[in-house]
C-alpha positions in Angstrom: 51.7 -86.4 32.0 48.6 -86.2 29.9 50.0 -83.3 27.9 53.2 -85.3 27.1 51.2 -88.2 25.8 49.0 -85.9 23.6 52.1 -84.3 22.2 53.8 -87.8 21.5 50.6 -89.0 19.8 50.3 -85.9 17.6 53.9 -85.9 16.7 53.6 -89.8 15.7 50.5 -88.9 13.6 52.2 -86.0 11.9 55.4 -87.9 11.1 53.5 -91.1 9.7 51.7 -88.9 7.3 54.9 -87.7 5.7 55.9 -91.3 4.8 56.6 -91.5 1.0 56.2 -94.8 -0.7 58.4 -95.5 -3.6 56.8 -96.3 -7.0 58.7 -99.4 -8.4 59.8 -99.2 -12.0 58.3 -101.7 -14.4 60.4 -104.0 -16.7 61.4 -102.0 -19.6 60.6 -98.5 -18.1 64.2 -97.6 -17.9 64.2 -97.7 -21.7 61.4 -95.1 -22.1 62.6 -91.7 -23.4 60.9 -88.7 -21.7 60.6 -85.5 -23.8 58.8 -82.2 -24.0 59.7 -81.7 -27.6 56.8 -82.7 -29.8 59.0 -83.0 -32.8 60.6 -86.0 -31.4 57.4 -88.0 -31.7 56.2 -86.6 -35.0 56.8 -90.0 -36.8 55.4 -92.1 -33.9 51.9 -93.3 -33.1 50.0 -92.1 -30.0 48.9 -95.0 -27.8 47.5 -93.4 -24.8 47.0 -90.4 -22.4 48.9 -90.3 -19.1 47.9 -88.7 -16.0 50.3 -88.9 -13.0 49.1 -88.6 -9.4 52.6 -89.0 -7.7 55.1 -86.4 -7.1 59.0 -86.0 -7.4 61.0 -88.9 -8.5 57.8 -91.1 -8.1 56.1 -89.0 -10.8 58.8 -89.7 -13.4 58.8 -93.5 -12.5 55.0 -93.5 -12.7 55.1 -91.6 -15.9 57.5 -94.2 -17.5 55.4 -96.9 -16.1 52.3 -95.6 -17.7 54.2 -95.4 -21.1 55.1 -99.0 -20.6 51.5 -100.0 -19.8 50.3 -98.7 -23.1 53.1 -100.4 -25.0 54.8 -97.2 -25.9 58.5 -96.3 -26.0 58.4 -92.5 -25.7 56.5 -90.2 -23.3 55.8 -86.7 -24.4 55.2 -84.4 -21.3 52.3 -82.0 -21.8 51.8 -80.9 -18.2 54.5 -80.2 -15.7 58.3 -80.3 -16.0 60.1 -83.4 -17.6 61.7 -84.3 -14.3 58.2 -84.3 -12.6 55.6 -84.9 -15.2 51.8 -84.6 -14.4 50.4 -85.5 -17.8 51.3 -86.4 -21.3 50.9 -88.8 -24.1 52.5 -92.2 -24.6 53.9 -93.0 -28.1 55.1 -96.0 -29.8 58.0 -95.0 -32.1 59.7 -97.2 -34.9 
């Protein structure tokens, strides 16, 4: 009986640590362009450096939110793939 309870508790703890909380998109973040091509921001002004701690689709949302937070319109991904950016630069483009 004690063994069964210990297994149940261990399983509950293990499963609860796997819960992923979605990052909510900020207003305007859906309009942010995300690119890895530096030539797309050659006429734009850099407005901030972005570091993302989230993973998966949350990373892309957090990246777009950061661009909006800096007042930017385009995010240049410098670290990680465009679909899961880890770092980059926010730009405001005309």
